[in-house]
NUDO-233617 format. One record per atom (N, C-alpha, C): z, y, x. Coordinates in pm, whole numbers, plus 32768, in hexadecimal, padded with zeros to 4 digits. Each point is the difference from the previous one (the first is absolute). Example, Ala and Ser with C-alpha at 12.3 -4.5 7.8 and 13.67 -1.06 7.14 Angstrom:
residues 2
830C7DC78527
800080777FA7
80008078805A
7FB880697FDD
800680778052
8049806D7FB3
END
This chain:
residues 477
119630075672
7FA3801A8066
802E800480A9
7F9C7FDD801F
7FE47FE28094
802280518081
80457FEF8065
8009807A8066
7F708010805A
7FE27F837FEA
7F6E8000803C
7F74800F7F9B
8022806E7FA3
7FA3800D7FCA
7FC280817FBF
7F91801B7FDF
7FCA808D7FE2
807D805A7FB1
80297F9D7F91
805E802A7FBA
806780648022
80497F9A803E
807F804C8082
7FF08073804C
7F757FFD800C
7FCB80798070
7FF6805C7FA7
7FDB80097F95
7FEE80617F85
80A280367FFF
803F7F957FA6
8098802D7FC9
8042802F804B
801B7FBD8094
8078804D8067
7FE380A2800F
7F9880138030
7FEB809A8014
8038805F7F9D
7FDD7FE87F5D
800680287F90
8083802A800F
80537F657FE9
80AA801A7FDC
80388043808E
7FB77FF2807A
8050805E8070
7FE180667FDC
7F8980577FE1
8000808D7FE1
8057802B7F7D
80257FB87FAE
803D802E7F80
80867FF18035
80197FB6804F
80A27FD2803B
8020807F805A
7FC0802F8048
8026806B805D
7FD7809F7FCB
7F977FEB7FD3
7FCC808E7FD9
8018804E7F56
80157F777FB6
8021800C7FA9
80AB80217FB2
80127F998022
80907FC57FE3
807080138087
7FD6805A804F
805780128074
8062803E8003
8020803F7F86
807A80427FEA
80827FB77FD0
7FC87F9D7F9A
80507FD77F83
80027F438019
80977FF08036
7FFC7F7C802B
7FDE7F907F88
805E804E7F64
7FBD7F997FA8
7F8F7FF67FDF
7F7D80558008
7FA47FE37FFA
7FB67FAF8064
8041800F8064
7FAA7FB88094
802F7F7F7FD9
80637FDF7FBD
80267F7C7FD4
7FBB7FB87F82
8000806A7FAF
7FA67FC57F8F
7F5D7FEB8029
7FE68043805C
7F6E8005803D
800F7F528041
80497FED8021
80187F818051
7FFA7F7F7F9A
803E80157FA1
80027F987F76
7F777FF37FDB
7FC9808A7FDC
7FA37FDE7FB6
7F667FC7808D
7FFB803D803B
7FDB7F9B806F
7FFB7F858021
80447FE18002
803B7F728025
7FFC7FB17F7B
801F801E7FB2
7FC77FA27F75
7F6380137FE4
7FC18074802A
7F667FFE7FE9
7FDB7F808084
802C80038072
7FEF7FCA8082
800B7F647FCE
80677FE47FBC
801F7F7F7FCC
7FA07FC67F85
7FF7804B7F82
7FA480047FB7
7F677FD78009
7FCE8041807D
7F848000801C
7FE57F6B8023
807A7F8F802F
7FB07F8A7FE5
80137FBE7F73
805C80107FCE
80227FEA7F69
805780547F89
800880407FDB
804880697F9E
80727FB47FD8
7FF37F797FCC
80477FC07F96
80A77FE0804A
7FBB7FE3807E
80A07FE58053
80618077802B
7FCF80737FC4
803580968015
80967FD97FB4
7FED7FC57FAF
80927FF07F71
80467FD98047
7FFA7F8A8067
80607FAF804F
8054802C8047
7F9D80808066
805080448062
8052804D7FB5
7FFD80527FA3
802F80767F98
80517F8A7FC9
80047F967FD6
80867FC87FA9
80777FC28046
7FCD7FEF809F
80737FD08096
8045808F8009
7F8E807D8017
8044807B7FEE
807480107FCB
7FD67FEA7F80
805A803B7F8B
80857FB18003
7FFC7F60801E
80647FD0801B
807380158065
7FB68015806C
80717FEC8080
803280867FFC
7FC280887FB7
802480957FF0
80787FE87FC2
7FDC7FC57F89
80647FF07F8B
809D7FC78047
7FD47F90804F
80777FA0801A
803780738071
7FA2804E8053
80598039805A
806A80747FB8
7FC7803E7FAD
804F805D7F88
80797F917FE4
80117FAA7FCF
80607FC47FB5
80797FD08072
7FC77FD0806A
80667FE88082
802D805C7FFB
7FE480A3802A
806A80628010
8057801B7F90
7FE67FBD7F87
804C80347FB6
807D7F937FBE
80077F7C8059
804F7F788003
804F7FF58060
80747FCA8009
804F7FF9807D
803E7F3C7FDA
7FAE7FEE7F83
803A7F5F7FDB
7F947FA98037
805D7FB68045
7F927F9C8061
7FB17F9A7FC8
803F7FD47F74
7F7C7FAD7FCE
7FA8804F7FCF
8005806C7FA9
7FAB804D7FE9
7F968042806C
804C7FDD8055
7F97804C808D
7F9F7F818025
80437F968000
7FAD7F808014
7FB280047F97
800D80037FA7
7F877FE57F72
7FC5804E8017
7FF980628023
7F91808A8007
7FCD7FDB806E
80267FD58089
7F977FBF8093
7FB17F9B7FB6
803F7F907FB8
7FD67FB07FC2
7F7A80207FAE
8012805C7FB4
7F7C80097FBB
7FC780438050
7FF38056805F
7F8780158066
7FDE7FB5804B
80347F968049
7FE37F9B8015
7F867FB67FCC
80487FB67F85
7FB27FA47FA8
7F8980517FA7
800880827FEA
7F7B803D7FE3
7F827FFF806D
803D8045805E
7F8D80048086
7FBA7F5C8023
80837FA98027
7FBD7F938021
7FEC7FA97F88
801780207F7C
7FAA7F9C7F83
7F8180387FFB
7FDB809B8024
7F6D8031800F
7FBA7F998080
803480148061
7FE27FAA8061
7FC37F747FFC
807C7FCC7FD5
80027F5E8004
7F8D7FF27F73
7FE380487F96
7F7E7FB97F99
7F7A803A8030
7FF7805D8032
7F6A803D803F
7FD37FA68063
806F7FCE8054
7FE27FD58093
802E7F79800A
80647FAE7FA8
80287F88800D
7FEB7F967F92
7FDF804E7FA2
80167FB17F68
7F8A7F6F8026
7F8B80147FEF
7FBB7FA2800A
80277FAB80A0
801C800F8057
80117FB38056
80887FA87FCF
804B80388007
80937FAC7F97
7FCE7F9B7F94
7F8D80107FC1
7FCF7FEB7F90
7FC77F688037
7FBD80148050
7FA27F93803E
80507FB78049
80638031804F
805D7F978043
80697F877FB9
801380577F8E
803F7FBB7F89
7FDB7F8A7FBD
7F6C802B8005
7F957F9A7FA7
80297F7B806C
7FBD8028806B
800C7F7D806D
80667FCC8015
8083802C8005
80957FBF802D
7FF47FA67F4B
7FDF80227F8A
7FD67FAE7F91
7FB97F868021
7F918019803C
7F907FA88019
80487F8C8053
805D801F8076
801E7FC88029
80487F887FF0
805180177F95
806B7F857F9A
7F957FC27F9D
7FBB802B8027
7F777FA77F76
801F802F7F82
8026809E8003
7FD2805C7F79
7FB180737FFC
7FF97FFA7F8B
7F77808E7FEE
805B806D7FB7
7FE680798040
803E80877FEC
7F8780627FDA
7FEB80177F70
7F7C806A8018
8021807D7FF3
7FCF8051801B
8016809C800A
7F7680358036
7FF580717FC7
7F8C80498042
7FE880688062
7FD3800D8075
804180608021
7FB380757FF3
8037807D8013
7FB480927FFC
7FC3803D8032
7F8B80507FD1
7FAB803E8059
805080998021
806880078057
8031804C804A
7FC380318067
7FEB80877FEB
7FCD806F8072
808680578042
7FE67FBB8074
809F805A805B
7FBC80648017
808C8060800E
800680807FD6
7FFD8023809A
7F8280598051
801E80358082
808280378036
80497FBF8053
803E804A8045
80997FD97FBE
80107FA27F8F
807A7FE07FC8
80747FE5802D
7FF47F918098
80777FF0802E
800B807B8062
7FE980468004
804E807A8052
802A80737FDF
7FCF802F7F87
804580547FB8
806A7FDC7FA0
7FFE7F697FF2
80817FCB7FC0
8063801F8065
7FFB7FC58076
806F7FF28074
802C80957FE8
7F97805C8019
8029809E8026
8050800E7F9E
80127FDE7F89
805A803A7F77
80807FAB8019
7FDE7F697FF9
80897FCF803A
804280458062
7FC6801F8060
8068803F8071
805980637FDC
7FB4806E7F90
803380517FDF
80B27FF47F9F
7FC97F8D7F9C
80717FEE7FB1
807E7FB28046
7FB57FB08083
80677FAB806E
8053807A802F
7FB580728009
805C80458073
8060804A7F8A
7FD180307F98
8050805D7F91
80817F888005
7FE77F837FD6
80727FCB7FF4
80497FDD806C
7FFD7FEF804E
80267FE2808F
805B8090804B
7FAD80847F9C
806780718010
7FC7806680A6
7FA77FAD801F
7FC38027806A
7F81808A7FE4
7FE580057F90
7FA280717FEF
8033803E7F48
7FFD80897FFF
801F802B7F8B
7F967FF77FA8
80027FEE7F90
7F947FFA7F92
7FC2806D7FEB
7F7D7FEA7FEB
7FBD80997FDB
800C80237F8C
7FFB80867FCE
7FDD802C7F61
7F77802E8014
7FCF801B8062
7F6F803F800B
7F857F9C7FDA
7FEC7FF37F74
7F917F8B7FC1
7F637FED8070
7FE780A58003
7F8480108044
80017FC1808B
8062802F804B
801C7FDA8086
80247F7D8025
802A7FBC7FA3
7FFB7F4E7FE8
7F807FC57FF5
7FB9804A7FA2
7F837FC67FDE
7FAD800A8082
7FF78061804B
7FB280238057
80417FA38065
80857FDA8016
80047FA58085
7FD37F6B7FD9
80317FCC7F79
7FB97F7F7FCC
7F837FFC8011
7F8D80857FE9
7F6C7FE27FE6
7FAC801F807C
80608061807D
7FC8801F8055
7F7D7FDF8020
7F6180397FEC
7FA87FA2802A
7FC77FD18082
804180328050
7FCE7FD480AD
80207F9D8029
80867FB17FD6
804A7F8B800F
80117FBE7F6C
7FCC80297FA4
7FFB7FC57F76
7FF77F5A7FFC
7FA27FC9802E
7F977F947FF4
801A7FA6806F
80218032806D
80297F928065
804980358099
806880587FA9
8050800D8063
800A808A8042
80507FEF8057
80957FC68004
805080227FB6
80537FA98001
80577FF17F9D
80698043801B
802A80B87FB3
80308050802A
80A37FCE7FB8
8077801B804C
807F80117FB1
7FF9807B7FD9
8055800E7F9B
8037805E7FA9
804E80618061
80307FEB8041
807C8045806A
7FB3804F806C
7F727FAC802B
7FAE80548034
7F9980937FBF
7F8B7F9F7FCA
7FB180657FAC
803680437F71
803B7FBF7FC7
8022806F7F81
804880978020
80657FF08079
802780A38001
7F8D80538072
7F9A7FC17FE7
7F988062802E
7FBA80547FBD
801C7FB77F68
7FC480297F90
804E80957FCC
809580138033
8035808C7FC6
7FE4804E806E
7FE87FD5805B
801E80A7807F
7F49801C800B
8004807F7FEC
7FB480638026
7FA18007807E
7F6A7FAD7FE2
7FB17FEE8054
7FAC806B8027
7FDB80238078
7FBA806A805F
7F9E7FCA804A
7F9680157FF3
7F837FDC8055
80397FE2808B
7FCE7FB98053
80207FD2808E
7F747FF78008
7FE1803D8055
7F517FEA8056
801F7F8A8061
80637FE98060
7FEB7FB1802D
80347F707FCA
803E80047FC0
80077F737F8A
7F847FF27FB1
7FAE80437FF0
7F957FD77FD0
7FA97FDD803F
7FF080518080
7F9A7FE1804A
80387F628030
80907FD08020
80087F84802D
7FEA7F927F8E
801B804D7F87
7FDF7F8B7F8F
7F787FE67FF8
7FA1804F802E
7F537FF37FF9
7FE77F928093
803D802A8051
80097F74805C
800C7F937FE9
807A7FEB7FCA
80277F7A7FBB
7FA77FD77F9F
7FBD80597F8A
7F987FBD7FBE
7F8E7FEA8025
7FDA8055805F
7F927FC4806E
7FFC7F718034
808E7FC6803D
800E7FAD805D
7FE47F837F6A
807080257FAE
80047F937F7D
7F847FE97FD3
7FBE806C7FF5
7F3B7FCF7FD8
7FE07FAA8064
7FD880138072
7FDE7FB4806C
80327F678006
80897FDD7FDE
80407F897FF1
7FD77FCE7F9E
7FD480467F6C
7FD57FC27F8D
7F878006801B
7F67804C8018
7FAC7FE87FD9
7FB67FAC8087
802E8020806D
7FC27FCB8079
80257F878030
80607FF98003
80567F798003
7FF47F6B7FBB
808B804A7F7F
80067FAE7FB8
7F927FDE7FA5
7F9B80357FE2
7F8B80077F9F
7FA07F908054
7FF6803D806C
7F997FA6804D
80487F67801F
80727FDD8033
80217FA38020
80087FAE7F84
800580337F77
801C7FC07F98
7F627FBC7FE2
7F9080498019
7FA67FA8800F
7FFC7F5F8035
801680048088
80017FA0803A
80607F957FC3
809B805C7FEA
806C7F657FD6
7FE97FE67F6C
7FC880377FAB
7FD77FDB7F79
7F6B7F758007
7FC580338077
7F887FAC801A
801B7F898028
805F80008050
80477F838076
805F7FCD7F84
8076803A7FB7
80547FAD7F9F
7FB77F9B7F9E
7F8B80627FC2
7FD67FD27F74
7FB07F8D8042
7FB6800C8077
7FBB7F678022
804C7FB8807A
80787FD37FEC
80557FDA8093
7FB77F7F8021
7FC17F9F7FA3
7FEF7FB08026
7F577FC98051
7FCD80927FF0
7F777FF08074
802680548087
807B7FF0800B
801A803B80A0
80787FBA8056
7FD18021807B
80657FA78078
808280368006
80577FF2802C
809F80268012
7FE2806D8042
7FB7803C807E
80248061803D
7FB780757F77
7FB37FB77FC2
7FD380827F96
806080297FA0
804B7F6D7FD6
806A80527FA0
80798041802B
80247FD78089
806780628014
7FCE8087800A
7F98801D804F
7FD680807FF4
800A801A7F80
7FCE7FCD7F73
7FFC80387FAF
807B80397FD3
80667FE7801F
809E7FEF7FD7
80108072804E
7FCE80288081
801E80478035
7FE080927FE9
7F6F7FF37FAF
7FCF80647FA9
805680397F8A
80557F987FC8
803880277F8E
806980298027
803A7FE08059
807380518053
7FF2807B8017
7F7B80428032
7FDF8075800E
7FEC80657F6E
7FAF7FBF7FD1
7FE380147F6F
808A80497FB7
804F7F868018
8075802F7F62
8044807F8073
80147FDC8065
8050807B8031
7FCE80878029
7F627FFC7FFF
7FAF80977FF4
801780187F89
7FD57FA37F9E
802480237F57
805580297FE4
80877FAA8019
809380487FD7
803F806B8020
7FF97FFF80A8
803380768034
7F9A805A800A
7F95801A7FEA
7F9280737FD4
8034801D7FB5
7FFE7FC47F79
804D803D7F7F
805480577FFD
80717FD3805C
805F80498022
801480688037
7FAD80078066
7FF48073805D
7FA3806F7F89
7F8B7FD37FBE
7FD380717FBC
807F80467F87
80497F907FCF
8054803F7FC0
807880728034
802C7FC1806B
8055805E8042
7FBE805A802D
7F858012802E
7FD480598041
7FC880877F8F
7FDC7FC17F69
8015804D7FAF
805480507FB2
80837FBC8005
806180157FF8
8031807F8023
7FE2800780A7
8026807B804F
7FC2805A7FEA
7F75800B7FC1
7FB5805B7FD3
8046804F7F80
805C7FAC7FA1
804380507FA8
809380118022
80398003808A
8074803A8032
80827F837FEA
7FD17F727FEE
803C7F887FFF
800A7FC38065
80777FAC8017
7FFF7F9C8089
80337F917FB4
7F907F938017
800D7F807FCE
802C7FB78075
80317F787FDF
80527F82805E
7F767FE78036
801E7FDB80A2
7FA27FCC802D
801C7F527FCD
7F827FE78006
7FDE7F607FC4
7FCE7F92806A
7FA280448074
800B7F9B8058
7FFA8059807C
80317FA28085
8013800E8079
7FCB7FC2807F
7F8A7FDD7FE9
7F9C7FBC8066
80507F687FFB
7FF57FC77F83
802E7F6F8001
7FD27FA48062
7F7280038015
7FAD7F968045
8034801D80A7
8056803E8020
801F8011808E
80A57FC68007
80137FD57FA0
80947FC87FE2
80047F848070
80917FEA801C
80107F8A8069
80227F847FAE
80497FFF7F7F
80147F957FCB
8002802A7F83
802A7FA07F91
7FF2800F7F7A
804F80547FBB
8080800B803C
806B805A7FF3
7FAB80AA8008
7FE080148070
7FBB807F8017
7F8A802E7FB5
7FBF7F977FD3
7FAA7FFE7F95
801680527F8A
807C7FC57FCD
801880187F90
804F80667FED
801E804E8089
802C806E8017
7FB180817FD9
7F757FD3801F
7FAC80758016
7F777FD47FAF
80187F997F78
7FA37FE87FA5
800E800B7F96
7FDE805F7F95
802980287F74
80808021801A
803D805C8032
806A7FFD8018
805280247FAF
7FD2807B7F8B
802B80287F4B
80297F807FCE
7FA37F8B800F
80387F797FA4
806E7FBE804D
7FE87FDD8089
80617FC6804F
80A5802E7FEF
7FED80848024
809D80417FE6
8014800D7F76
7FC47FFB7F99
800E7FF67F64
80697F827FE5
7FD37FBF8021
80367F628001
80437FE48055
802D804F8068
804D7FF68079
80A1801E7F9F
7FD880AC7FC3
805580327FD2
802F7FD97F7C
7FA37FC37F93
80397FF97F7A
80137F627FEA
7FC87F978076
80037F9F7FC5
80357F99809A
8005801A8061
802C7FD48092
80657FFD8005
8044808D7FEB
809C8035801D
803D7FE57FB3
7FC57FFB7F71
80947FCD7F95
7FF17F6B800E
7FB97FC8801F
7FFB7F578011
80487FF5808B
804A802A8035
806C7FCD807A
7FAB80518084
7F9380397FE3
7FA68016809A
80197FA3806E
80148050804F
80127FA78099
80B27FA18006
802D802D7F87
809480128003
7FFC7F597FE1
80A67FA48045
800B7F807FE6
7FA67F9F8059
7FF97F6C7FC1
7FF07F9C805F
7F7C7FFB804A
7FBC7FC6803F
7F5C7FEB8005
7FAB7FD17F89
80437FB47FB6
7FCB7FAE7F6D
7FDE808D7FB6
806A805D7FE4
8005805B7FC1
7F67804B8013
80238032808D
7F96806D803A
7F5C7FC87FF0
800B7F608027
7F697FB87FB7
80037FF97F97
80587FF67FA5
7FDE80137F66
7FD780767FE3
8063806D8015
7FA580947FEF
7F9680208033
7FE77FBC8084
7F698025801B
7F727FD17FB6
80347F787FE3
7F807FB17FBA
800780487F6C
804880167FC9
800580537F7B
7FA1807D7FF9
8010805A807B
7FDE80738008
7F5D7FF88026
7FDE7F99803F
7F8A7FD78037
7FB67FB17F95
80237FCF7F98
7FBA7FC57F96
800D80707FA1
805580207FF6
7FEC80997FA6
7FA380397FF0
7FFE803D809B
7F8180698024
7F887FB57FFB
7FE97F688006
7F6E7FCA7FE3
801F80097FA1
804E80077F63
7FC77FD97F8E
7FFD807D7FFD
801180618006
800D80C17FEB
7F56800F7FF7
7FE37FC78064
7F43800B8019
7FAE7FD87F9D
803E7F767FAD
7F767FE07FBC
80397F637FBF
7FD17FF27F6B
80237F937FC5
7FC37F8B803A
80037FC38083
7FE77F89802D
80217FF6806B
80007F457FEC
80537FCE8078
7FDC7FFA8083
7F9B8042801C
7FB4800A80A1
807280818019
804C807A7FAD
8030805D803A
808B7FEC8011
80497F9F7FAA
80607FC18029
7FF67F8D809F
7F7A7FD87FD4
7FE57FB6809F
8038804E8086
7FA380707FDB
801B80558078
80718037800C
806980227FA4
8063804A801A
80527F6A804E
80187F967FD9
80427F888022
7FD97FFA8086
7F6E7FEC8041
7FE380278079
80478056807E
8010808C7FC3
802780418026
808B7FF1802D
80557FDC7FA8
807F7FF17FFA
7FFC7F5D805E
7FC87FA98006
7FF57FB38078
8012804C8097
7F8C80567FFB
7FF58026808A
807C80608035
803F80197F73
806B805F801E
808E7F98802B
800B7F9E7FED
80797FC18001
80237FFC8088
7FA97FEA8064
80317FD180A6
8046809E8028
7FCF804B7FC9
803E8088803E
8058801E7FBF
802F7FCE7F8D
80867FF87FD2
805E7F9A7FFD
7FF97F908046
80597FC6804F
80278016806E
7F9B80558038
8015801880B1
805480708012
7FEA80547F99
8035809D7FEC
7FA18042804A
7F7A7FFF7FFA
7FA2803F8032
7FBD80617FBA
80257FEF7F6D
7FBB805C7F96
7FE4807B801A
808B80568061
7FC580717FF4
801A8028808E
7FBE7FD28053
7FE57FF38078
7F9680958022
7F8D7FE67FC5
7F8D80728044
802980497F79
803B80618032
7FF980867FB1
7FB98064800D
7FED8028809E
7FDF80708020
7F3C7FE47FFD
7FC6806B803B
7F7D7FFE7FDF
7FAF7FB28074
7FCC7FAD8021
7FC57FA88048
7FB780438087
80257FF5807F
7FE2805A8075
7FF080A27FEA
805880397FB2
801B80657FCB
7FA8807E8090
80647FF98059
7FD3804C8074
7F877FCD805A
7FA07F8D7FBC
7F9F7FE08079
7F917FD17FB0
7F7880398050
7F987FCA7FBC
7FE47F7D7FD1
80437F968025
7FC67F91801E
809B7F8D7FE4
80207FC57FA1
80407FC17FF7
80447F838063
80697FC18023
80187F858035
7FC47F8C7FF4
7FD87FD0805C
7FBE7F777FE8
80627FBA7FA9
808A7FF27FFF
804C7FB87F91
8000802F7F79
7FDB806E8000
800680747F82
7F697FD47FBA
7FA780048059
7F5D7FF07FEF
80197F5A7FB5
80447F88805E
7FF37F8F7FB7
8043800C7F73
806A80397FE3
804B80037F9E
7FAC803C7F59
7FA580418042
7FB280637F9B
7FA87FB97FC5
7FBB7FB18073
7F8A7FAC7FF1
80537F7E7F94
80437FD28022
805C7F987FAD
8009802A7F8F
8046805F7FD0
8027804F7F9F
7F8F801F7FAC
7F90800F802F
7F8B80287FBE
7FD67F807FAF
7FD57FA38045
7FE87F827FE2
80687FC47F97
804D7FE68003
804C7FEA7F82
8002803F7F93
7FDF80927FF8
7FD9806C7F82
7F8A7FF38002
7FA87FCE8031
7F627FE37FD4
80217F6C7FB8
80357F838048
7FFF7FA47FAB
803C7FF87F7F
806A80617FDE
8024800E7F95
7FE580517F7A
7F9C805D803F
7F97804E7FB5
7F927F817FAC
7FF07FB78049
7FAE7F7A7FB6
802F7FFA7F76
807C7FEA7FED
804F7FCB7F85
7FE880617FAF
801980A78015
800180967FD7
7F6A7FFF7FC3
7F867FB58034
7F7A804D7FFC
7FBE7F647FA7
803F7F997FF2
7FB57FA17FC3
80157FED7F64
7F8B7FD67FAA
80147FF57F73
80827FC77FDD
80157F7C8057
80877F987FDC
80267FCA8060
80797FAE7FF0
800C7F9F8067
7FAC7F88803E
7F997FE17F8D
7FA67FA78031
7FBE804A8069
7FB5808D7FEF
7F968025803F
8036804A80A7
80B47FF37FCD
802180338092
7FFB7F77804A
80247F807FE2
800B7F968032
7F6D7FDB8063
7F8880077FA5
7F867FEA8029
7FF2805C8068
8040806F8004
7FB580608042
804D7FF980A0
80967FCD7FD1
804A7FB3807E
7FAF7F9B8043
7FD37FAD7FB4
7FD97F708038
7F6180418033
7FDC804B7FE1
7F5B80378039
8019800B80B9
80848033801E
8021803B8077
7FD27F7B8060
80127F7B7FDD
7FB07F93805A
7F8E7FEA7FFC
7F9B80477FCE
7F6280017FEE
7FD68060809A
7FEB7FB6808C
7FDB804E8058
8070808E8029
80707FE68001
80538058800B
7FD080638096
7FBC7FC88052
7FE080388079
7F8480268016
7FB2800A7FAB
7F74803B7FDA
7FF980877FF0
7F6E80208027
800F80AC8007
7FF880207F6B
8040805E7FC0
7FF480297F7E
7F91800F7FAE
7FB57FC37FA1
7F87801D7FA6
7FF48094800D
806C80347FD0
7FE680BD7FDD
80378025807C
7FB680508015
8013807C807E
7FD880898004
8062804D7F74
7F9E80908000
80458052806C
7FA0803A805B
80358054806E
802280707FDF
7FC080377F97
800F80AC7FD5
80AA7FF97FDC
802C7F967FB7
808F7FFA7FC9
80747FCD8076
7FB47FC18045
806B7FE08070
7FF48088806B
7FA7803A7FFD
801980B0804D
8066803B7FA5
7FF080177F8B
805F804C7FB6
80897FC98003
7FFA7F867FF6
80997FC78028
803680138081
7FC47FFA8057
801780248097
802080937FF9
7FC080447FC5
801E809C7FE7
808480187FB8
801B7FDD7F9B
806C7FF47FC3
807E7FE78014
80067F888043
807C7FD48063
802480618063
7F9980328058
802380438075
804F80907FD2
7F99802A7FB2
8066809C7FA3
80827FD57FB4
7FFF7F9E7FC8
80987FC97FCB
807D8009806C
7FA87FA48071
806A7FEE807A
801A808F8023
7FAB804F8015
802A806A805F
806080537F9D
7FC780057F9A
807180447F84
808A7FB67FAB
80207F988048
80717FA47FDF
806B80527FCA
801E80888055
80787FE28012
801A80907F63
7F7D80217FD5
7FD580727F99
802F7FD37F93
802380307F87
7FE27FF97F97
7F8C7FD97FCE
7FB880018039
7F347FBF7FEA
7FC1802A807D
7FA77FC38007
7FC47FB9808C
7FE180958031
7FB480607FCE
7FBB80878015
803680788018
809F800C7F8D
803E80618016
8012805C8078
80207FDB807B
7FF580618065
7FC77FD4806C
7F7E7F987FE9
7FB97FAC805A
7F878083805B
7FE6805B7F78
7FA5805C803B
800E80818018
807D80377FE8
8059808A7FFE
7FE580678078
7FFF7F7E8061
7FFE805480BA
7F5980078015
7FAE7FCF7FC0
7F807FFC804B
7FC0807D7FB0
7F8D80118048
7FBB80B07FF0
7FD97FD77F4B
7FFC80967FE1
7FBF800F7F6A
7F8E7FC87FDC
7FA77FE08081
7F6A7FF17FD1
80247F4C8002
80447FB68053
80127F76800C
80547FE27F85
8048803A7FF0
80557FB87F9C
7FBE801C7F65
7FD1805D7FC7
7F8F80077FAA
7F807FA47FE5
7FCF7FEF8093
7F8A7F967FFE
80637F837FDD
808F7FCC8020
801E7FB37FEE
80197FBB7F5F
8022807F7FC5
80137FE87F66
7F7D7FF67FAB
7F94805E8031
7F797FE27FB3
7FD37F8A8025
80047FCC805E
7FBF7F878028
804C7F837F87
807E7FED801F
805D7FAA7F9E
7FCA800A7F5F
7FF780A97FD5
7FC8800A7F9D
7F8A7FDA7FD9
7FC4800D8036
7F4980067FF8
800E7F30801E
80407FBF8044
800A7F6B7FFF
80107FF97F50
807380357FDE
80407FD57F78
7FA4802D7F97
7FA58044801C
7FA3803A7F8E
7F607F7C8005
80007FDD806D
7FA27FB38018
80157F897FAB
80857FCD7FF7
802D7F6E7FED
806780117F60
7FBF80A57FCE
805B801B7F83
7FC97FBF7F6E
7F837FAC801F
7FBE7FF87F6C
80427F867FEF
80537FC38047
801D7F737FBA
806C801E7F9A
804080768006
805E7FFB7F9C
806F7F917FBB
80187FA9807D
80767F887FB7
806380387FE3
80647FC67F92
806780057FDB
803C7FBC8052
807880468017
80807FE7802D
80607F848018
80057F968040
803E7F897FEE
807E800C7F88
805F805F8049
807B7FFE7FAD
7FE980227F7A
7F9F802B7FDA
7FD180527F5D
80457F637FCF
7FEF7FA28038
7FF47F8B7F67
809B7FD38026
808C8048804E
80737FD48003
8059805F7FB2
END
């Protein structure tokens, strides 16, 4: 079920009404409703894969219970590895089986040998990478004694399958979200209104920015041999805004929807295209995934401790694994590798934690130095996105080679309407860069008539472009 669909527009109010007006006095029934609604939400796509979520839920719930009953280190490690192997086993089979098989065959061919094996027609379950990491965080934190294992199966099932963020995040830690299912929730009008504003802005990002940019980025990437270098660079910029509007838009809708039900989810984006270096970009892009890798992989590997070589090794591991997490294609690994290369100079000069504060926080305009840094960082990110968008490495290399064709000419594609929307979007994001989302407090001081006119205009524009109903990019991950 898509957030930008008629189905969801009917589903959400019905669940909201049942949640607050029928089951509001019974926490267990509210949690049970969330489980039923979440399974319906996910099963709307393909009911067969509900068994994967249920099995993962049962395994990690059981592992948590057993961890609470044993103090033996070897048994605890065995239980932890049971959870890791089950969850990553499902992920590896559905997402990476054919990738490894194909590359294994290629290695044999390089040595003049023939290895025959049939690829499988595997359908990738939507959101498997997200809920797999979410359940893993629970068992790892219970194993490390950072979290008490739960005995409430319904509450745990609600945590694993919570429909707003089930298929594309944010990836919620059990330490943050799970306890919220055990506390009585009272309807908060201010929280709900704030959630509606975030949903509205998320829909604008997806329907108006991402989907319209997608039309032109797809056209240019799919016909890259026919365009000049300037047009190819413009196509990469369109994709940069497509993926940002698409993914951060989903996160905004997920967080806003959660607030309607009394939950606070982790922030997932913090205006990454206003970053002044790559390190700052990764502190602001897909925050729930980058912090997951930091806490469960980077720090256990040694983090920033040790020699520069060890720091560089750990950095490359993190970026390569992050790239591979996104998909079974060498393009994603190349994307991660390129970002690791971008990160190296900052690490060597100890400048990777230089820009921690919000740019030009107390000023309307940034300093010239900051503006130049933002521009350079954005260009580097755009160039890396080419690997992410390309069908394969050959496609990416051909796209880069195409930059040499009339790079200074006027682009053949000049959609004035999209440029206008992008200018408006960047202006609003810049004004709201200090808030959780761009329009959180932007209009609160305005007269009511202007405030509601602003919301209605955004809603109207979203409605005008809503017929496309394109899937979110991160559904494939």
